DOKESE-276696 format. One line per field, with one value per residue: x negated, y negated, z negated of N, C-alpha, C, O, CB in turn; residue number from 1. Coordinates in steps of 0.02 Angstrom, whole numbers, plus 32768, in hexadecimal, padded with zeros to 4 digits. Glycine has a CB too. Layout:
nu	[X:...]
nv	[Y:...]
nw	[Z:...]
cau	[X:...]
cav	[Y:...]
caw	[Z:...]
cu	[X:...]
cv	[Y:...]
cw	[Z:...]
ou	[X:...]
ov	[Y:...]
ow	[Z:...]
cbu	[X:...]
cbv	[Y:...]
cbw	[Z:...]
num	[NUM:...]
REM end
This chain:
nu	[98C6:98CE:997D:9977:9927:9959:99CE:99AB:996D:99BE:9983:9912:98E0:98B1:985F:9803:97E2:97B3:973F:96EA:96DF:968F:9626:95E2:95BF:954F:9509:94EA:949D:943D:93E9:93D4:9387:9322:92E9:92BE:924F:9200:926B:92B4:92B1:9330:9389:9377:9387:9420:944E:9434:946E:94E9:9500:94EB:9571:95BB:9594:95D2:9665:966F:967A:96BE:972D:9718:9733:9798:9810:988D:9849:983A:986F:980B:97DA:97FD]
nv	[1274:129E:12A9:130C:1366:13BD:13BF:1430:147D:14AA:14CE:14A3:143A:14AE:151B:14A4:1495:1520:1524:14D1:14F5:1579:152D:14C5:1550:157A:152C:1515:1589:15A0:1518:1562:15CB:157C:1525:158D:15CD:164D:16AA:1744:17D6:1818:17D4:1776:17A0:17C0:1731:171B:1765:173C:16C9:16E5:1735:16D7:166E:16B3:16B6:162E:161E:1667:162B:15B6:15FE:1616:15AD:1544:1509:1470:13E5:1392:12D9:1256]
nw	[E552:E5FF:E662:E6BE:E6A7:E63F:E67D:E6DD:E661:E5E6:E572:E56C:E4F2:E48C:E4C5:E4D7:E44E:E420:E497:E44B:E3E4:E3F5:E434:E3C8:E35C:E3C3:E3CB:E341:E30F:E367:E335:E2AE:E2D8:E31E:E2A8:E254:E274:E235:E228:E1FC:E26B:E285:E253:E2B1:E327:E320:E308:E3A5:E3E4:E3B9:E3D2:E476:E492:E46E:E4CE:E531:E521:E523:E5BF:E5EB:E5BC:E614:E68F:E690:E68A:E6E4:E7A0:E78E:E7FA:E87F:E894:E8F8]
cau	[98C0:98FB:99B0:9968:98F3:9980:99FE:998F:9973:99C8:9953:98C2:98C6:98B1:9826:97C4:97C1:9796:971D:96BD:96C6:9666:95E0:95D7:95A5:951A:94DF:94BC:9477:93F6:93CF:93C5:933F:92EE:92CA:929F:921C:91F2:929E:92AB:92B8:9362:93BB:9371:93B6:9462:9456:9428:94B0:953D:94F8:950A:95BD:95F1:95AE:95F7:96B2:9689:9676:9704:9759:9737:974D:97ED:9814:9882:9831:985B:985C:97C3:97F4:97AD]
cav	[12B6:1282:12D2:1342:13AE:13CA:13F0:1464:14C3:149A:14F0:1482:1444:14D1:151F:1480:14A3:1552:1512:14B4:1528:1590:1519:14DC:15A0:159B:14EC:150A:15BD:1578:14FA:1584:15DE:154F:151D:15D9:160B:1687:16D4:1797:17F1:1834:1797:172D:17BF:17B9:16FE:1713:1795:1711:1693:16F4:1738:1693:1629:16CE:1698:15D5:1628:1680:15F2:1584:1618:162C:1572:1526:14C6:1409:13B9:135B:12AA:1263]
caw	[E595:E64A:E673:E6F6:E68C:E615:E6A4:E6D4:E63D:E5BA:E545:E55A:E4A7:E45B:E4F9:E4D6:E412:E437:E4A6:E42E:E395:E3FF:E42B:E372:E350:E3E0:E39B:E2E4:E30E:E374:E309:E291:E308:E32E:E26B:E246:E28B:E21B:E21B:E210:E2BB:E27D:E253:E300:E36D:E307:E320:E3D3:E3EF:E3B1:E42D:E4AF:E475:E46B:E514:E566:E507:E54E:E60F:E607:E5BE:E650:E6CA:E67B:E696:E742:E7A8:E7A4:E843:E89A:E8AB:E927]
cu	[98EC:993E:99B3:9939:9941:99D5:99FA:9987:9984:9992:98F2:98AB:9894:985D:9802:979B:9787:9743:96D0:96AE:9689:961A:95C6:95A8:955F:94EA:94C9:9493:9439:93D1:93B3:9379:92F5:92CC:92B5:9287:9203:922F:92A5:92BF:9315:9386:93B9:938D:93FC:9470:9458:9464:94F7:9542:9510:953E:95EB:95E3:95C8:9644:96B4:9696:96AA:9721:975A:9742:979B:981A:9838:9865:9855:9855:9833:9808:97D7:97B4]
cv	[1290:12BB:130D:137D:13D5:13EC:142C:149B:1493:14AF:14DC:146C:1479:1510:1503:1477:14E0:154F:150B:14C8:1567:1566:1503:1515:158E:156F:1503:1565:15AC:153D:153A:15B8:15BB:1536:1541:15F3:165C:16C2:1712:17A6:17FE:17F4:177A:1757:17BA:1778:1705:172E:1761:16C9:16BB:16FB:16F8:1653:1679:16C0:1662:15E3:1634:164A:15D9:15B4:1614:15DD:1563:1501:1481:13F5:1390:1317:127A:11FB]
cw	[E5C5:E653:E6A4:E6DE:E65F:E63E:E6C9:E6BC:E5FE:E569:E54E:E52D:E48D:E481:E4D7:E492:E411:E457:E476:E3F2:E3B6:E40B:E3E7:E35E:E366:E3C8:E35F:E2F6:E335:E35C:E2C2:E2A7:E31A:E2DE:E24F:E264:E278:E201:E22F:E24F:E2C0:E281:E293:E31F:E357:E30E:E384:E3F8:E3D3:E3DD:E46B:E4BE:E478:E4AF:E545:E55E:E530:E594:E60B:E607:E5EB:E672:E6C9:E69B:E6F3:E750:E7A7:E7F8:E858:E895:E8CC:E91C]
ou	[991F:9931:99E2:992A:9952:99FE:9A27:998D:9962:998E:98BB:986F:985A:9831:97DC:9762:974B:9714:969B:967E:965D:95E4:959B:956D:9532:94B1:948E:945F:9402:9399:937A:9346:92BA:928F:928F:9296:91F9:9228:929E:92E3:9336:939F:93EC:93BA:941F:94AB:948B:9485:9531:956D:9544:9554:9628:9607:95D0:9665:96E1:96BB:96D3:9733:9791:9775:97C6:9846:981C:9857:9887:982A:9838:9845:979B:9788]
ov	[126F:12F6:1333:13B2:140E:1416:1453:14D3:1464:148E:14F5:1475:146E:1527:1523:1464:14DB:156B:1529:14B6:157E:1578:1525:1509:158C:157E:1500:156B:15AE:1533:1532:15C0:15CC:1535:152C:162B:168E:16F1:1721:177C:17F1:17E3:1765:173E:17AB:1774:16ED:170F:176F:16A6:16AF:16D9:16EF:1624:166F:16BF:1658:15BB:160D:162F:15D4:15A0:1610:15E6:156D:14D3:146C:1402:135A:131C:126F:11D7]
ow	[E5B9:E64B:E6B0:E6FB:E66E:E62C:E6D6:E6D6:E5EA:E535:E541:E523:E47C:E45C:E4B3:E48A:E407:E43B:E479:E3D0:E392:E3F4:E3CB:E34F:E33C:E3B6:E350:E2D6:E319:E372:E2AB:E286:E320:E2DD:E223:E278:E29A:E1DA:E26A:E26A:E2F3:E2B7:E2AE:E341:E388:E31E:E39E:E422:E3E1:E3F8:E48A:E4ED:E481:E4C0:E582:E592:E559:E5B0:E625:E63B:E605:E68E:E6F4:E6C5:E729:E72A:E7C3:E822:E83B:E893:E8C3:E933]
cbu	[98E5:98BC:99D8:9944:9891:997F:9A16:997C:9926:9A03:9965:98AF:98FC:9914:9828:97D3:97F8:97C6:973F:96C7:9727:9680:95D4:961E:95CE:951C:950E:9518:949C:93F6:9409:93FF:9355:9311:92E0:92BA:91EA:91CB:92CA:92D5:927F:9366:93AC:931D:93A7:946B:941C:93EE:94A6:954D:9494:94FD:95B9:95DF:9545:95E9:96BD:9641:964D:972D:9754:970D:9736:97F9:97C5:98B0:9818:9810:987F:978F:980E:97B3]
cbv	[1316:128A:12AE:131E:138D:1384:13D4:145D:1501:14AA:1545:1456:1451:14F3:1505:143F:14B0:1564:14EB:147E:1566:15B0:14E6:14F8:15E8:15A6:14AA:1508:15F7:1568:14C1:1598:15E1:150C:150B:1604:15F1:1671:16BD:17CA:184F:1861:1760:1709:1819:17CE:16D6:1726:17EB:16F5:167D:1717:1748:1664:15DC:1717:167E:158A:1657:16B4:15C8:154A:165F:1638:155A:150B:14C8:13B9:1399:1372:1296:129B]
cbw	[E581:E6A4:E684:E735:E63D:E5EA:E6CB:E6CE:E639:E5C6:E557:E574:E481:E44D:E53D:E4F0:E3E2:E465:E4BB:E42E:E369:E426:E456:E351:E385:E42A:E384:E270:E325:E3A7:E2FA:E28A:E348:E360:E249:E239:E284:E1E8:E22B:E1E4:E2C8:E246:E21E:E331:E385:E2C4:E2F9:E3DA:E3B6:E350:E44B:E4C0:E429:E410:E54F:E56B:E4B2:E552:E639:E5E3:E59B:E677:E6D2:E605:E682:E76B:E7DE:E773:E856:E912:E888:E9A7]
num	[1:2:3:4:5:6:7:8:9:10:11:12:13:14:15:16:17:18:19:20:21:22:23:24:25:26:27:28:29:30:31:32:33:34:35:36:37:38:39:40:41:42:43:44:45:46:47:48:49:50:51:52:53:54:55:56:57:58:59:60:61:62:63:64:65:66:67:68:69:70:71:72]
REM end
């Protein structure tokens, strides 16, 4: 990991781990929905709600990151 990222955000490894956990959840839930078209409506809605929660969480993490300087 470049030093500049750690200098800007010492919590970057924790944030990365949290982001990957959320991404894995979204991926798994999406596969369940894709592979089980007959899943009952209540369960389907629960999975969709979880996907929305996780994507909002990921967006908040990204928005909370400091901006890295652009290198020319």
